[in-house]
C-alpha positions as CSV (number, residue, x, y, z in Angstrom):
1,M,110.7,74.5,72.8
2,V,110.9,70.8,73.8
3,C,115.0,70.4,74.3
4,A,114.9,73.8,76.4
5,V,112.4,71.8,79.1
6,L,113.8,69.5,79.0
7,I,117.5,70.7,79.5
8,I,115.9,72.7,82.7
9,V,114.5,69.9,83.9
10,V,117.7,67.9,84.0
11,L,119.1,70.4,85.5
12,L,117.0,71.0,89.0
13,Q,116.6,66.9,89.6
14,H,119.1,66.1,92.5
15,G,121.5,63.5,91.6
16,K,121.0,59.7,93.1
17,S,123.6,60.2,96.2
18,A,124.4,63.6,96.1
19,D,125.5,63.5,98.9
20,I,129.1,64.4,99.8
21,A,129.2,61.4,102.6
22,A,128.8,59.5,99.9
23,T,131.9,60.3,98.1
24,F,133.6,58.9,101.2
25,G,132.0,56.4,101.3
26,G,129.2,57.1,104.1
27,V,126.0,55.7,103.6
28,G,124.6,56.8,100.8
29,S,127.2,54.5,99.4
30,Q,125.2,51.2,99.8
31,T,124.5,50.2,97.1
32,A,126.1,50.9,93.7
33,F,123.3,53.9,92.2
34,G,121.8,54.7,95.4
35,P,118.1,53.3,97.1
36,R,115.5,53.5,93.7
37,G,113.2,56.0,95.6
38,T,109.8,57.2,94.5
39,A,109.2,58.8,90.8
40,T,108.4,62.4,91.6
41,L,107.6,64.8,89.7
42,L,110.5,66.2,88.1
43,T,111.4,62.5,86.6
44,K,108.2,61.7,84.8
45,V,109.0,65.4,82.8
46,T,111.9,64.9,82.3
47,T,110.4,60.4,81.2
48,W,107.9,62.4,79.2
49,C,109.8,65.5,77.6
50,A,112.5,62.7,76.4
51,I,109.7,60.7,74.9
52,I,108.6,63.3,72.9
53,F,111.8,65.0,71.8
54,M,113.3,61.6,70.5
55,L,109.6,61.3,68.6
56,T,110.0,65.0,67.0
57,S,113.6,64.3,66.3
58,I,112.4,61.2,63.9
59,T,109.9,62.7,62.3
60,L,111.8,65.3,61.7
61,T,114.6,63.6,59.8
62,F,111.3,61.7,58.0
63,N,109.9,64.3,57.2
64,N,113.2,66.1,55.6
65,S,114.2,63.4,53.5
66,K,111.3,62.3,51.6
67,K,111.4,66.4,50.6
68,H,115.2,66.4,49.6
69,S,117.2,63.9,47.3
70,S,119.8,62.0,48.8
71,S,122.4,64.3,47.6
72,I,123.6,67.0,48.3
73,M,125.6,67.5,45.2
74,E,122.6,66.6,42.9
75,G,122.0,69.4,40.8
76,V,125.5,71.3,41.1
77,K,127.8,71.9,38.0
78,D,131.3,72.9,38.4
79,S,132.5,75.4,35.6
80,K,135.8,75.1,36.9
81,Q,136.1,71.5,36.1
82,A,139.3,70.3,33.3
83,P,138.0,68.3,30.8
84,A,139.9,65.0,31.6
85,P,143.4,64.5,29.8
86,A,143.9,62.1,27.1
87,P,145.0,59.0,28.7
88,A,149.2,57.8,27.6
89,A,150.2,56.5,24.3
90,P,151.3,53.0,25.6
91,P,155.2,53.4,24.8
92,A,156.6,51.6,21.7
93,K,157.8,48.2,20.8
94,K,161.3,47.5,19.1
């Protein structure tokens, strides 16, 4: 749910200097990334959703690593595996 909310909140935001005039050298492009305005409600929600998303992702990763072994192939038997061939005999000396 956090991921869905984060996607929606990011898509609702306007980009910095998103005017068409900024693309062609208008007034909005005087700085590299546009002027820094005050933080709106959407930017605060985005920040908190990103923090919660990262924390839940890290928590799920640690919980999953504790429950499962380190190898996904552990305990799997291969019934089609043929016995290993015997090594070739060294050549006879003359």
